[in-house]
N, C-alpha and C positions, 0 to 999 in steps of 0.2 A: 505493499500499500504506499502511495507516494503522496506527500502534501503539496499543495500549490497553492498560492496567494492570488486572490482575483485583485481588480484595479483599486478597491478600496481597502485593501491588505487584509481583505476576510480570508479565512481557510477553507478550502476545498477538498475533499478527499478523493483521488482519482484513481480508478482502479483498470488494470489494464483488461481489453476486452475479454481476454481469455479467463479471466477470473469469475468464479461463480459468486455472486451478491450474498451477503451475509444473511443470518436469519433475520435480523432487525428491517430488512427491505421487504419492499412488496412482492418481490419474486415471480410467483408463477403468473400473475395477471398478464393477460393478453392485450395487445395493442388496441387502445380503443379511447373512447370518452366515458367519464363517468363522473360522479358527485357533482360540484359546482362547476359553472362556466369558468376556466381559466385562460381563456384565450387572450384575455386583456393582461393577465398577470405575468405572461411570459412570452419571449420571442426569440427566434434564432437569428442572428444577424451576422455581418461580416465587418470586422474593423476596416474602414476606408483607408486607412495608413499603412497598417501591417498586413492586411488582407487575413488575419486570424478570426477562426469562426468563434462566435462568443454565444454563450447563453444568458439573456438578460432576466433576471428575477425583478420584479418591479415592487414587490412587497414581502415583508419580513414571513416566511413559511418554510416549512421542512419539505425538502424534495430530493427526489433520487431520479437520474436520466439514464436511460437506455438507449441504444442506436441500432441501425441496421442500413443497408445500402437500398432496401426497399422497406415499406411500411410492414409487409409479410414476413421480412427477415429481421424484424427488430426481435431479439432475444431478451425475453423478460426475466430471465435468470442471471444476466451478465451486466450487472451496474457499471456504468463509466464515470459518473460524478454523483456526488451528493453534496448538500448544504443546508442552512437554515436560516439564511439571512438574503436580503436584497442584494442587487450588484450586478456587475458584470464578469461573468465567468469563462474563461478560455476553454475550449473542447479541442482535444487532442484528436483530430480526425483527418486522415490523409486528404489533401487538397485536390486531387485528381479524380476524386469519386464523390458522388451525389450521396447525402445521407438524409434520413429520416429519425425521429427522435419521439420517444414515450416519456412523458414527464409526468411522474407521480408527485403529489403534494397531499398535504394532511387536508386539504380542502376540494380537491379533485384531480382527476387526470385527463391529459389529452395529448393528442399527436402533433409534433412541431416539424417545420423544416424551413430552410432559407426560401423566402418568397422569390427574391431577385437573384438570378442565377449568377455566377461569378465568371462570366465568359469576358475573353479579351477583345473579341470581333463583335460582339452583340450587346448593345447598351440597355436594351429594354425587355430583355427575356424573363418570363415572370411565370410561377407557378400558380393557378388559378384556384388551388388547393386550401382548405383550412378555414374558409369563410363559414359563419354559421348562418342557418337558414331561420325563417319566421317559426318554424316547428321544433326547433331546437336540436336540429341535424347539422352535420358538417360536410361541406365539400371534400372529395378526397384528393388527397396530395398525389402529385406524381402523374396524373392522368392527363389533364388539358392545360397548355401553355400558351401565352400570348407573347409576341415578339416584334422587334423592329426587322429589318432586312437581315437575311441569312447569307447574303453573298460576301461578307468580310469575316466570317467565322474562320478561326486559325484551325491549325491541326489538333492543337491541345482542346480546343472547343468541340471540334466533332468527336474526338476520345470520348470527352465528358459525356456529350448527348447519346452516344453509340451506347453507354452503359445504364442509360434509363430504363430500357432501351427506347428510343422515338422512333416510331412507327410511320407515322403519317405527318406530312406536311402539306399546310393549305395556304397558298400563296395569293392573296388578294391584289398584289399590285397591277397595274397596267401592263399591258403585252410589251411596251417599249421598255419598260422598265426590267421585265422577267428577261428579256433579248440582251438588255445593256450589261445587266449583273445577275446572271443565274444563281439560283439558292446553292449553296454549300451545303450537301446532307451527309450526314454519317451513314456508315456502313449499314446500320441498323433499318433504316428506312426503307420501307414496301412500297409505300404509297406516295405521289406527288401531286396534288390537286391543283391546277391552275385555274382559279376562281376569280379572273381579274374583275375588278370593280372600278371604274372610271367616272368620275363625275362629270362628265360631259364637257358643256360649255364653261362652266365653273373652273374646270382642270385647266381647259384652255386660255382663260382669262389670267390664271395663276402663272403659266409657262409663257406667255407671250412677252411679257414686259415686267417680270415680277419686280423689279427695283422701282417701278413707277408707282406701286400700289401704296395707299395710304394706311396707317395702322386701324382707321375705321372700315375700310373698304375690306382690309383682311378678315377683320372680325367678322363682318356681316358674311363674307364667303364662307367664314367656316361653320357658323349657324346654318346656313341655308344647305350645305353640304349634308350636315348631319340629318336635316328635314327630308332630302334626296336619298340617302341611305336606306331609309326604312319604307320609303314610299315608290321610288321608281322600280318599274316592272323588273327591270333588266338585274338591278342589285337585290331585290326581293329573291328572284331566282337563285341567285348565287348564295344567298344566306340560307334558303330553303336546302339546296344541295349539302351547305355545311353541315346542318343538323341532320341531315340523312346520314352523312359519314359518321357525325358524332355517336349517332344511334347504332352503330356496329361495333361491338365491342373488340372486334379483332383489328380494328383501325385506331386504337390507341395504345400507348400515349400519343398525343398529337400536339403540333404545333400550328397556330394560326398568325398570319403576321401580314404587314404591309411595311413601307420603307420606314418610317417612323414608329409604326405599331402604336398608333394614338386614335385614329379617326374610324376608318374602316375596322381596324382591330378593336377600337374601343366600343363601336357599337356590336360588334361580334361578342365581346365579354359581356358587355351589358344584357344581352339576349341570352347568352349562356347562363350567367348567373341568375337572371330572372326567373329561367326556366326551372330552377333547382328551388326556387323561393327564398333568395338573397334578398336582403332590403335593399331600397334604392339608395338611401344614404350610406350604405356600406359599398354599394358598387362604385358611388360618385367617388367616395375616398381612394378606391384602387384606379380610378380612371385619372385621378388627378395626380397619382403618383409619378404618371409618364414626366411630369415637368422636372422631378427630381433626376430620373435616371438619363433624360435627355440633354440635361444641361451640359454634360460634356461633349455631346456630340454637335450641338447646336449654338453652344455658348458665344463662340467666337463670331459665327455669322450673325447672331443677334446683335453683336455690339456695332459690326460694321453697317448693318441695315436694320436698325431698331423696328421699323415699321413693320417688318416682316415677323416678329415676335409671335402675333396671333396666329401665324401659319406654322409655327415651328413649337407651339405649346398647347396645352389643354384648358380651357376655362369651364367652368361648371354650366355656363348658359350654352356652351357647344351642344353637349351630350343631352342637355335639357331640352333642347329644342328637337331634337329628334324623339324623346321620350314624350314631349307634350303632343308632336304630330301623331305619333302612333295612339295616344289616348283621344285625342280629338275625331280621329277616324274609327277607332275599334273601342273605345271606353276604357278597356284596359289590356295590361300588355299581355295578360293571359289569353284574351281572345286573339290577340296579333300572333302568338306564337301557335296556338292550337287551329286557328282558321286560315293564316295567310299562309305561315311557315310549315304547317302542318307537323307539329311537334308534339309527340307523346309526351307530355311531361310527367306521367306516372313513370314510364320507361326510364326517361331522363333520371329521376331521383333514384331509381332502382339501381343504374348504372353508375351514378357520380355522387351518392352520398353515402356516408357512413351510418351506421347504428349508432344510436348513444343512450346513455343512462344518465343524462344531465337534469338535475334537480332544478 
């Protein structure tokens, strides 16, 4: 048993993966959710400076941590860390593999993972797992991912994704973008779907003379684009096909993406999470996270041409414009999903939600 201090000088006992947890631990519990909801109590993050993986405990509580390269492979009898205080705790995990974690606390238990994948050639690659639904269930980790363009992924990135293993890629980019920058795909990918979504005249307006756009014009364009994405017949057909793919278990794990992974991808993520019963305010928070992850990608360009910031970021009223358009025409998002996109929401929940015993 090895002692290690966290960032606040607290002490955590770290056991090697091969050791069996002692009798005082929770031992034989299987990965899952039980007790109180702890999804706001703890999270897995990566230190932006050192690249080290951290478990963040936000309130004083006794806890034990277990790990595996998939949720099914989390060993409930092999404890890797424990503690009894809030703080940031370094987790000694090989950086070349994605890991999932089971956290047991005296208040409740849950599954954790990094939401933002640590890729060198991808800025906005995120796992859509772990969100809580209005029914008290949780979206499965490691099944559906959202991302920006994949043509800049490094060999290390491809190896990392190969071990998920990533099975399908859905590319929403324009045909011109696909041709200019073909997706780089890990060897595990069996299906590559080109479902091009190009917002017609608005896209042309953006590309004709992008430097002449004012910030107000850019902002208006983005709101109208989100309305088009959920109403245009051609785009609706693409999202309908997207959900057909999602409802085939053999096609996941799956990633869907666009150039920045914020607009067509943002609507796709909204529809996916809505079909599972995740609250709109939670989905909006995930939508706005693109601003954080895309800052390194577009920050310099926005400094040179600040009027383009609306095109390179997301704002709540962009996504809301699409949501409001759906509700104006179909009253509820559920009606839109089932009547227009032909989504079997019961099947989606069966495929993508964990059972839970949360009080």
